[in-house]
C-alpha positions as CSV (number, residue, x, y, z in Angstrom):
1,M,11.9,15.2,36.6
2,R,15.3,16.7,36.3
3,D,16.6,13.5,34.6
4,S,13.8,13.5,32.1
5,I,14.5,17.1,31.2
6,I,18.2,16.4,30.7
7,L,17.6,13.3,28.6
8,L,14.9,14.8,26.5
9,K,17.0,17.8,25.8
10,A,19.9,15.5,24.7
11,L,17.6,13.5,22.5
12,R,16.2,16.6,20.8
13,L,19.7,18.1,20.2
14,S,21.0,14.8,18.8
15,T,18.1,14.6,16.2
16,S,17.3,18.3,15.6
17,Q,17.7,19.2,11.9
18,L,18.2,22.8,12.9
19,N,21.0,21.8,15.2
20,I,22.7,19.7,12.5
21,F,22.3,22.5,10.0
22,K,23.8,25.0,12.4
23,Y,27.0,23.1,13.2
24,T,27.7,20.7,10.2
25,D,30.2,21.6,7.5
26,D,28.8,19.0,5.1
27,K,27.1,20.9,2.3
28,K,25.2,17.8,1.2
29,K,23.6,17.5,4.7
30,K,22.6,21.2,4.6
31,S,21.0,20.9,1.2
32,R,19.2,17.8,2.2
33,I,17.8,19.5,5.3
34,I,16.7,22.5,3.3
35,G,15.0,20.1,0.8
36,N,13.3,18.2,3.7
37,V,12.0,21.5,5.2
38,I,10.6,22.7,1.9
39,G,8.9,19.4,1.3
40,L,7.3,19.4,4.8
41,L,6.1,23.0,4.4
42,I,4.4,22.0,1.1
43,L,2.7,19.0,2.9
44,F,1.6,21.2,5.8
45,A,0.2,23.7,3.4
46,M,-1.8,21.0,1.5
47,L,-3.1,19.6,4.8
48,M,-4.2,23.1,6.0
49,A,-5.9,23.8,2.7
50,F,-7.8,20.5,3.0
51,C,-8.9,21.2,6.6
52,I,-9.9,24.8,5.7
53,S,-12.0,23.5,2.8
54,M,-13.7,21.0,5.2
55,S,-14.5,23.9,7.6
56,I,-15.9,26.0,4.8
57,G,-18.1,23.1,3.8
58,Y,-19.4,22.9,7.4
59,G,-19.9,26.6,7.5
60,K,-21.8,26.8,4.1
61,I,-24.4,24.3,5.2
62,G,-24.8,25.9,8.7
63,I,-23.1,23.3,10.9
64,S,-20.0,25.3,11.8
65,Y,-20.7,24.6,15.5
66,A,-19.5,21.0,14.8
67,I,-16.0,22.2,13.6
68,P,-14.4,21.8,17.1
69,V,-15.7,18.2,17.3
70,L,-14.3,17.5,13.8
71,S,-10.9,19.1,14.7
72,A,-10.6,17.1,17.9
73,L,-11.5,13.7,16.3
74,V,-9.2,14.3,13.2
75,I,-6.2,15.2,15.5
76,S,-6.9,12.3,17.8
77,G,-7.3,9.9,14.9
78,M,-4.1,11.1,13.2
79,A,-2.2,10.9,16.5
80,F,-3.4,7.4,17.2
81,V,-2.5,6.0,13.7
82,L,0.9,7.7,13.4
83,T,1.9,6.6,16.8
84,L,0.8,3.0,16.3
85,F,3.0,2.8,13.2
86,K,5.9,4.5,14.9
87,T,6.0,2.8,18.3
88,N,8.2,-0.1,17.2
89,G,10.9,2.2,15.8
90,Y,10.8,4.9,18.4
91,L,10.2,3.0,21.7
92,F,11.6,-0.4,21.0
93,A,14.8,-1.8,19.3
94,F,16.0,1.7,18.3
95,R,19.6,2.2,17.3
96,E,21.0,4.0,20.4
97,Y,19.3,1.7,22.9
98,D,22.5,0.2,24.3
99,M,24.1,3.6,24.8
100,L,21.0,5.1,26.5
101,M,20.6,2.1,28.8
102,S,24.2,2.4,29.9
103,L,23.5,5.9,31.3
104,P,22.2,6.5,34.8
105,F,18.6,6.7,33.9
106,K,15.7,4.5,34.8
107,A,14.1,2.4,32.1
108,R,10.8,4.3,32.4
109,T,12.6,7.6,32.0
110,V,14.2,6.5,28.8
111,A,10.9,5.2,27.4
112,G,9.0,8.3,28.5
113,C,11.5,10.6,26.9
114,K,11.5,8.6,23.7
115,F,7.7,9.0,23.6
116,L,8.0,12.8,24.3
117,S,10.5,13.1,21.5
118,M,8.1,11.3,19.1
119,Y,5.3,13.6,20.3
120,I,7.4,16.8,19.7
121,D,8.2,15.6,16.1
122,S,4.4,15.1,15.5
123,I,3.2,18.5,16.8
124,P,3.5,20.4,13.5
125,W,1.1,17.9,11.8
126,F,-1.5,18.3,14.6
127,M,-1.1,22.1,14.6
128,S,-1.6,22.3,10.9
129,I,-5.0,20.7,11.3
130,S,-5.9,22.6,14.4
131,I,-5.0,26.1,13.2
132,A,-6.7,25.6,9.8
133,M,-10.0,24.5,11.5
134,M,-9.7,27.2,14.1
135,I,-9.6,29.8,11.3
136,G,-12.8,28.3,9.7
137,Y,-14.5,28.2,13.1
138,G,-13.6,31.8,13.8
139,I,-14.9,33.0,10.5
140,Y,-18.3,31.3,10.8
141,E,-18.9,31.4,14.5
142,S,-17.4,34.9,15.3
143,A,-15.6,33.3,18.3
144,A,-14.4,35.5,21.2
145,I,-10.7,36.4,21.4
146,W,-10.0,34.0,24.3
147,V,-11.1,31.0,22.2
148,Y,-8.0,31.2,19.9
149,P,-5.2,30.9,22.5
150,L,-7.2,28.3,24.4
151,W,-7.8,26.3,21.2
152,I,-4.1,26.3,20.3
153,V,-3.0,25.3,23.8
154,L,-5.5,22.5,24.2
155,S,-4.7,21.3,20.6
156,I,-1.1,20.7,21.9
157,V,-2.4,18.6,24.8
158,L,-5.2,16.8,22.9
159,P,-3.0,14.3,21.0
160,I,-1.3,13.0,24.2
161,I,-4.1,10.6,25.2
162,P,-4.6,8.9,21.8
163,M,-0.8,8.7,21.4
164,L,-0.6,7.0,24.9
165,I,-3.3,4.5,23.9
166,A,-1.5,3.7,20.6
167,S,1.8,3.3,22.5
168,F,0.1,1.0,25.0
169,I,-1.2,-1.2,22.2
170,G,2.2,-1.2,20.6
171,F,3.7,-2.2,24.0
172,I,1.2,-5.1,24.3
173,I,2.1,-6.3,20.8
174,A,5.8,-6.1,21.6
175,R,5.2,-7.8,25.0
176,I,3.3,-10.7,23.5
177,S,5.6,-11.1,20.4
178,A,8.9,-10.5,22.1
179,G,9.7,-14.3,22.2
180,F,8.8,-14.9,18.6
181,K,10.8,-14.6,15.5
182,K,8.1,-12.8,13.5
183,T,7.5,-9.8,15.8
184,N,6.0,-7.3,13.4
185,I,3.2,-9.0,11.6
186,V,0.4,-7.2,13.5
187,Q,1.8,-3.8,12.8
188,V,2.4,-4.6,9.1
189,I,-1.2,-5.8,8.7
190,L,-2.7,-2.7,10.4
191,T,-0.5,-0.5,8.2
192,I,-1.5,-2.2,5.0
193,I,-5.2,-2.0,5.9
194,F,-4.9,1.7,6.7
195,I,-3.0,2.5,3.4
196,L,-5.5,0.5,1.4
197,F,-8.3,2.6,3.0
198,I,-6.5,5.8,2.1
199,F,-6.0,4.6,-1.5
200,S,-9.7,3.8,-1.8
201,L,-10.7,7.2,-0.3
202,R,-10.2,9.0,-3.6
203,F,-12.9,6.9,-5.3
204,I,-15.3,7.4,-2.4
205,I,-14.9,11.2,-2.5
206,E,-15.2,11.2,-6.3
207,D,-18.5,9.2,-6.1
208,L,-19.9,11.7,-3.5
209,I,-19.1,14.6,-5.8
210,R,-20.4,12.9,-8.9
211,N,-23.7,12.0,-7.4
212,N,-24.3,15.2,-5.4
213,K,-24.1,13.5,-2.0
214,V,-21.6,16.0,-0.5
215,E,-24.1,18.0,1.6
216,A,-26.0,15.0,2.9
217,T,-22.7,13.3,3.7
218,L,-21.4,16.3,5.7
219,Y,-24.7,16.3,7.7
220,K,-24.2,12.6,8.4
221,A,-20.6,13.1,9.3
222,S,-21.5,15.9,11.7
223,Q,-24.0,13.5,13.5
224,I,-21.5,10.7,13.6
225,T,-18.7,12.9,15.0
226,D,-21.1,14.3,17.7
227,D,-22.0,10.8,18.7
228,I,-18.3,9.7,18.9
229,A,-17.5,12.8,20.9
230,G,-20.1,11.7,23.4
231,Y,-18.1,8.6,24.1
232,Y,-14.6,9.8,23.5
233,L,-14.0,12.0,26.5
234,P,-10.9,14.0,25.4
235,A,-12.9,15.3,22.3
236,K,-15.9,16.1,24.6
237,W,-13.6,18.0,27.0
238,F,-12.0,19.9,24.1
239,V,-15.3,20.9,22.6
240,S,-16.7,22.0,26.0
241,A,-13.6,24.1,26.7
242,V,-13.5,26.0,23.4
243,R,-17.3,26.4,23.0
244,D,-18.2,27.3,26.6
245,G,-14.9,28.0,28.3
246,N,-15.6,25.2,30.8
247,L,-12.8,25.3,33.4
248,L,-13.4,21.7,34.6
249,S,-13.1,20.4,31.0
250,I,-9.7,22.2,30.6
251,L,-8.4,20.7,33.9
252,L,-9.7,17.2,33.1
253,L,-8.0,17.2,29.6
254,V,-4.6,18.3,31.1
255,V,-4.6,16.4,34.3
256,V,-5.8,13.1,32.8
257,S,-3.2,13.3,30.1
258,V,-0.4,13.7,32.7
259,I,-1.7,10.9,34.9
260,L,-2.0,8.5,32.0
261,F,1.5,9.4,30.9
262,V,3.0,8.6,34.3
263,L,0.9,5.5,34.7
264,L,1.7,4.1,31.2
265,F,5.5,4.5,31.5
266,S,5.5,3.1,35.0
267,I,4.0,-0.1,33.5
268,V,6.2,0.0,30.4
269,G,9.4,0.5,32.5
270,R,9.0,-2.8,34.3
271,S,9.3,-4.8,31.1
272,Y,11.2,-2.4,28.9
273,I,14.7,-3.9,29.1
274,R,13.4,-7.5,28.7
275,I,11.3,-6.6,25.6
276,N,14.1,-4.7,23.9
277,S,16.6,-7.5,24.6
278,A,14.1,-10.0,23.1
279,L,13.5,-7.9,20.0
280,K,17.2,-7.4,19.4
281,S,18.0,-11.1,19.6
282,H,16.1,-14.3,19.1
283,A,16.5,-17.5,21.1
284,S,17.5,-20.6,19.3
285,S,14.8,-23.2,18.6
286,K,14.8,-26.3,20.8
287,K,13.8,-28.4,17.8
288,Y,16.7,-27.3,15.7
289,K,18.3,-30.1,13.6
290,M,21.6,-29.9,11.8
291,T,21.1,-30.4,8.0
292,S,23.2,-29.9,5.0
293,Q,24.2,-26.3,4.5
294,K,23.3,-24.5,1.3
295,S,26.1,-23.0,-0.7
296,R,25.4,-19.6,-2.4
297,S,27.3,-17.2,-4.5
298,V,28.3,-13.9,-2.9
299,I,25.6,-12.0,-4.8
300,S,22.9,-14.5,-4.0
301,A,23.9,-14.5,-0.3
302,I,23.6,-10.7,-0.2
303,A,20.2,-10.9,-1.9
304,F,19.1,-13.4,0.7
305,K,20.5,-11.2,3.5
306,E,18.2,-8.4,2.1
307,Y,15.3,-10.7,2.2
308,R,16.0,-11.5,5.9
309,R,16.3,-7.8,6.6
310,M,13.0,-7.0,4.9
311,I,10.9,-9.5,6.9
312,G,12.6,-8.3,10.1
313,S,11.6,-4.6,9.6
314,P,8.0,-3.5,9.4
315,N,8.9,-0.2,7.7
316,Y,11.0,-2.1,5.0
317,L,8.2,-4.7,4.5
318,I,5.4,-2.1,4.3
319,N,7.2,0.2,1.9
320,A,8.5,-2.6,-0.3
321,G,5.3,-4.6,-0.2
322,M,2.6,-2.0,-0.6
323,G,3.3,-1.6,-4.4
324,I,3.1,-5.3,-4.8
325,I,-0.2,-5.6,-3.0
326,L,-1.8,-2.6,-4.8
327,S,-0.6,-4.0,-8.2
328,L,-2.2,-7.4,-7.5
329,I,-5.4,-5.8,-6.2
330,V,-5.8,-3.5,-9.2
331,S,-5.1,-6.3,-11.7
332,L,-7.6,-8.6,-10.0
333,I,-10.2,-5.8,-10.1
334,F,-9.6,-5.4,-13.9
335,L,-9.8,-9.2,-14.3
336,I,-13.0,-9.7,-12.3
337,L,-15.0,-6.5,-13.2
338,G,-13.6,-6.1,-16.8
339,M,-11.5,-3.3,-18.2
340,D,-14.3,-1.5,-19.9
341,W,-16.3,-1.3,-16.6
342,V,-13.3,0.1,-14.7
343,I,-12.5,2.6,-17.5
344,D,-16.1,3.9,-17.4
345,K,-16.1,4.3,-13.6
346,V,-12.6,5.9,-13.3
347,M,-12.6,8.0,-16.4
348,N,-16.2,9.2,-15.9
349,G,-17.4,8.6,-19.4
350,A,-14.2,9.7,-21.3
351,P,-14.1,8.3,-24.8
352,L,-11.7,5.4,-24.0
353,D,-12.1,1.7,-24.3
354,A,-10.0,-1.4,-23.5
355,A,-8.3,-1.4,-26.9
356,S,-7.1,2.2,-26.4
357,L,-5.7,1.5,-22.9
358,T,-3.9,-1.7,-23.6
359,P,-0.5,-0.1,-24.6
360,A,-0.5,1.6,-21.1
361,I,-0.9,-1.7,-19.2
362,P,2.8,-2.1,-18.4
363,F,3.0,1.5,-17.2
364,I,-0.1,1.2,-15.1
365,V,1.4,-1.9,-13.3
366,F,4.8,-0.2,-13.0
367,L,3.1,2.8,-11.4
368,F,2.6,0.5,-8.4
369,T,5.6,-1.9,-8.6
370,G,8.0,0.8,-9.6
371,M,6.7,3.4,-7.1
372,I,9.7,2.6,-5.0
373,A,12.9,0.5,-5.4
374,T,14.5,-1.1,-2.4
375,T,17.9,-0.2,-3.8
376,A,17.2,3.5,-3.0
377,W,17.5,2.8,0.7
378,T,19.4,-0.5,1.1
379,P,22.9,1.0,0.8
380,S,22.1,3.4,3.7
381,L,20.6,0.6,5.8
382,E,24.1,-0.8,6.5
383,G,24.4,2.1,9.0
384,K,27.1,1.7,11.6
385,N,27.9,-1.8,10.2
386,I,29.3,-0.3,6.9
387,W,32.8,-0.5,8.2
388,I,32.5,-4.3,8.6
389,I,31.5,-4.7,5.0
390,R,34.3,-2.5,3.8
391,S,36.8,-4.4,5.9
392,L,35.9,-7.7,4.2
393,P,37.7,-8.9,1.0
394,L,34.6,-8.0,-0.9
395,E,34.1,-5.4,-3.7
396,M,31.3,-2.9,-3.0
397,K,30.2,-3.6,-6.6
398,K,29.2,-7.2,-5.5
399,V,27.3,-5.8,-2.5
400,Y,25.3,-3.5,-4.8
401,Q,24.7,-6.3,-7.3
402,G,23.3,-8.4,-4.5
403,K,20.9,-5.6,-3.5
404,M,19.8,-5.1,-7.1
405,L,19.2,-8.8,-7.5
406,F,16.9,-8.8,-4.5
407,N,14.9,-5.9,-5.8
408,F,14.6,-7.4,-9.2
409,L,13.5,-10.8,-7.9
410,L,11.0,-9.1,-5.6
411,F,9.2,-7.0,-8.2
412,A,9.7,-8.7,-11.6
413,P,7.5,-11.8,-11.0
414,V,4.6,-9.6,-9.6
415,T,4.9,-7.2,-12.5
416,A,4.7,-10.0,-15.0
417,L,1.7,-11.6,-13.3
418,S,-0.2,-8.3,-13.0
419,I,0.4,-7.5,-16.6
420,I,-0.8,-10.9,-17.7
421,L,-4.0,-10.6,-15.6
422,M,-4.7,-7.1,-17.1
423,C,-4.0,-8.4,-20.6
424,I,-6.6,-11.1,-20.1
425,S,-9.1,-8.6,-18.9
426,A,-8.4,-6.4,-22.0
427,R,-8.4,-9.4,-24.4
428,A,-5.1,-8.3,-25.7
429,A,-3.4,-10.3,-28.5
430,I,-0.8,-12.9,-27.5
431,L,2.1,-11.1,-29.1
432,D,1.1,-7.8,-27.5
433,S,0.8,-9.5,-24.1
434,V,4.3,-11.0,-24.4
435,L,5.8,-7.7,-25.4
436,Y,4.0,-6.0,-22.5
437,V,5.4,-8.5,-20.0
438,I,8.9,-7.9,-21.5
439,L,8.4,-4.2,-21.2
440,G,7.2,-4.5,-17.6
441,I,10.3,-6.5,-16.7
442,S,12.5,-4.0,-18.5
443,L,11.0,-1.2,-16.5
444,V,11.7,-3.1,-13.3
445,A,15.4,-3.6,-14.4
446,Y,15.5,0.2,-15.0
447,S,14.0,1.1,-11.6
448,T,16.4,-1.4,-9.9
449,C,19.5,0.2,-11.4
450,W,18.3,3.8,-11.1
451,G,17.2,3.3,-7.5
452,C,20.7,2.0,-6.8
453,V,22.2,5.1,-8.4
454,C,20.1,7.3,-6.1
455,G,20.9,5.1,-3.1
456,I,24.7,5.2,-3.6
457,K,24.7,8.9,-4.5
458,H,22.8,9.9,-1.3
459,M,24.0,7.4,1.3
460,T,23.5,8.4,4.9
461,F,24.6,6.3,7.9
462,D,23.8,8.6,10.8
463,W,20.1,7.6,11.1
464,E,18.3,7.0,14.4
465,N,15.9,4.3,13.1
466,D,15.2,2.9,9.6
467,V,12.2,5.3,9.1
468,D,14.7,8.1,8.5
469,V,16.2,6.2,5.6
470,I,13.3,4.2,4.2
471,K,10.5,6.9,4.3
472,K,12.4,10.2,4.7
473,G,15.7,9.5,3.0
474,T,16.9,11.9,0.2
475,A,17.6,8.9,-2.1
476,T,14.0,7.7,-1.6
477,L,12.5,11.1,-2.4
478,I,14.7,11.7,-5.4
479,Y,13.8,8.3,-6.8
480,M,10.1,8.3,-6.0
481,L,8.6,11.7,-6.8
482,P,10.1,12.3,-10.3
483,N,9.5,8.6,-11.2
484,M,5.8,8.7,-10.3
485,I,5.3,11.9,-12.4
486,V,7.1,10.5,-15.4
487,V,5.2,7.2,-15.3
488,M,1.9,9.0,-15.2
489,G,3.0,11.0,-18.2
490,L,4.0,7.8,-20.0
491,I,0.6,6.3,-19.4
492,A,-1.0,9.2,-21.2
493,L,1.7,9.1,-23.9
494,S,1.3,5.4,-24.6
495,V,-2.5,5.8,-24.9
496,F,-2.0,8.8,-27.3
497,L,0.6,7.0,-29.5
498,G,-1.3,3.7,-29.3
499,M,-4.2,5.3,-31.3
500,R,-1.8,6.4,-34.0
501,M,0.7,3.5,-34.5
502,S,1.1,-0.2,-34.1
503,H,1.0,-1.5,-30.6
504,V,3.8,-4.0,-31.4
505,L,6.1,-1.2,-32.7
506,L,5.3,1.1,-29.8
507,S,6.1,-1.7,-27.3
508,L,9.4,-2.5,-29.0
509,I,10.5,1.2,-28.9
510,M,9.6,1.4,-25.2
511,I,11.5,-1.8,-24.4
512,V,14.6,-0.5,-26.1
513,I,14.4,2.8,-24.3
514,A,13.8,1.1,-20.9
515,L,16.8,-1.3,-21.4
516,V,19.1,1.5,-22.5
517,L,18.2,3.5,-19.4
518,A,18.7,0.4,-17.2
519,L,22.1,-0.2,-18.8
520,L,23.2,3.4,-18.4
521,S,22.1,3.4,-14.8
522,Y,23.9,0.1,-14.2
523,I,27.1,1.5,-15.6
524,K,26.7,4.6,-13.5
């Protein structure tokens, strides 16, 4: 127990943003931390607003008694999903593995403390949900004073069991795939399915509101959550504790969480070293045959290196590939169902037709393929190996060109294909279609170069795992958020201008602007 406390404290101090802010003299780091905190506070406020609105909906139709069930299941579901996607980066093949395993700690202690560190990082998300729903429950049910502290304490304990279940599944996946070269395919598939579900949720909610199904849906959701809580014991214990003050339920939730934690990491500890060793290196194939070696230019070799890095990292693969998948799905929907049908459903009867929307096709596709550029994080991914690159007789300019080449080759073909499919759906003229493809490729060139500007300007090498760079990095946020807002504005602008001027002339103007911006970014 003493070893676990010492190690957990060291892990928290080494990754604490507050600790870094307190002691660092780097003004860029301080400003980056402040920006991250502000961004997180905004996300927490949005999540709380959504949960409060859900509670109000339950209260308005007289089923506020079901709010504790909803809160328990939402927190448990979120804990399970987030942990399943984080397990690989937090528990296995993390950066400081060699250093930690050289210290006098048992493998199960290291794994358990890494889990607890991940759990502590996630607590603000869970408490945002819990406190928001507790407020709604208190308003409509006039709960006793003792309910509020008990609700908060049990909400801290509640995510442990689903997180342990997700960690065990991640452990099984790592255990099975440790001897294989492609170790992350299951995690990638699960993540893509989840993100596609979230993407489609907006249309589901819109359909409910449009067809006055909200109240019936809430009643049905209440029945479903009650049924699930009957089988999912942690939710049942939580509800029994906050509704009735059942002491046995409180003890069961706490004690079972502790027992499962000890049991899981006793099991994980037995294979922990072997799994990490296998994930950090791959055995050579027995069927290997010597063949002629391919000769590549320096830039092509660096681009190929980025490809190998992408397929070896689930976070890299998911974030780079999600825009590609969404772009292809949307363009196929337009092709199969027809652009007029999609416009009617999405725009809810707005006076638009396929001819009006065709100038926006390149920007609609770019909204997905340009939502992120790999060049925004690849300079930082070199991490502790950056000194090796800088010691080679190689200009950094060549390194960045190789990274830009990979991003361009990754997104340009998909952009062109998606635009062609949407142009067929809209029955666009051949000349317009050709110009739209050129515009789409020009936009990819711009995003490639601008992403590299962001990546070089905000390089960071002191990351714990690639999540910190790919998903949370300053360069990624600076590229992504303004870019998405601008592209949505350009969709509206292209539709507006397309009604007032030649589509050919509009496309040519946009192509010139995109290429000039790409050139300026490349020079920068």
